[in-house]
N, C-alpha and C positions, 0 to 999 in steps of 0.2 A: 031859197036862200041858203047857201053855201059859205058855211061859218070857216074860217082859216084857223088852223093851229097857231096857239101863241107863241110857239117855240120854231116851228120850222115852216111856217105858212102852208102846208099841205092841207087838204079837205081835213076837217076836224070831224072824223066820223068816231064811234064805239071803239073799233077794231084799231083805228090808229093812235087814237089817246091811251088806251089799257094795253096793247100787245105789240104796235108796229114802230111807234116813235121810239128813237134810237135809246132812251134812258130805259123806258118801260121793257122794250126787247133785252136790252142788258140785264135787267133785274130778274127778269124772268129766267134768263140763262143762269144766274147765280142760285135760283131754287134749284134749278135741273141740276146743277153741278153739286150743290150743298147737299141736297136729300138723295141724289141718285135716284130723281124719278123723271118720268118722260116730261120733255117740254111742253107746255101748253100754248096753244096759239090763237085761241079766241075764246068767246065766251061759250060757243056752242060745244066746242071741243071741252072745255073745262068740265061742263055740267054734264056731259056726254061720257065718252070712252076715257077720259082723262081722269075724272075723278071715280069712276068704277071701275078704273084699272088698278085702284088702290086698295089695299088690306083694309078689312071694316076696321082694325084697331088705327090706322092711320088717317082714314078719310076725314072725320071732324077735326084734327088737328089740321091737315093739309086745307080743308076747306076754309077752317078760320084764317089762315094765313094767306090764302088765294085774296079771299074778302077784303082782310086790312090791307094787303097790297093794293088792290083796285081803289079802297077808300083813301089811301095815302096819294095815290098818282091824283085821285078826283080833288082832292084837299090843295095838293099843289100847284094844279091846272086852274082852279079858283082863284088862288091865291096871285097867280100871275095875270090872269085876266083882271079881276076886281080890285087888287090892290098893288098893281103894277110891280109886283115881286120879281128879280131874278128868277131863271131857271135853276131848280135845284140838281145837284149832282145824284149820281146813282146810290153814291153812298148815303147821302141825305135821306133818300127814297127809302132805302133799306132801313137805316134806322127809325125814320117815322115809323115805319111798317111794324118793326118790332116792339116800337112802343106801343102801338095800338094790340098788338098780339098781346102784350104782358096786362094790358089794360082788360080787354076783353075775356081773357083765360080766367079771371076772377069770377066770371058769371058761370063757369064750368065746375064740375064737382072739383073739391079738393085735391083728389087725388091725382087728377089730369094736371094741376098747376107746375110741378115739376117738370113734364113732358114739355110743355110749351116754353118753360124758361131755358131748358136745354137746348131745345129747337132753335130760339132765338139768339142765344149765346152762340150757338154752333155757327149760324149765318152772318152775324156780325164778325167772330174770329176769322172766318174764311174770306170775307171782302177785306179786311183790314191787312190780311196777308196778302192778298192780291193787289193791293193799292200799294203796299209798302214795297213789295217783291218789284215792283216798276219804278221806284222811286217817289212817287207821290206823297206827299206830307197830310195824311190821312185825318189828322187832326183839325186842319183847317177846314176840311170839307164837312166836318161834324158840328162846327161851331155856330152855326147860325140857324 
């Protein structure tokens, strides 16, 4: 049985959902640009050369962020499938992800908290600047 993507009607695979769907791809690109790290393109890449290409100091932070991003995409997908919600914008995906990063960062050592908070703030500022530069009213994208 081939399940169709709730957004674009392509075959819904793990690859499509988390990496190839237009807003997932856009969000991963913002991670690449914001943190100046190599773009990840699949789970095999993420848990292979991509993650191990990072410094040990950054690895846990980036892994937490990547898992939060995938979790956000999954929750948004489920909301569309089961609650018939409208698709979220890329900005909503990013802000939902930074929410989860902030929540989960409390489970790490106290001294790591400011690093997670700064990483979230940096990503949010960059995406708001991008949206504003192209004349998009980013506040309307955050409200739902």
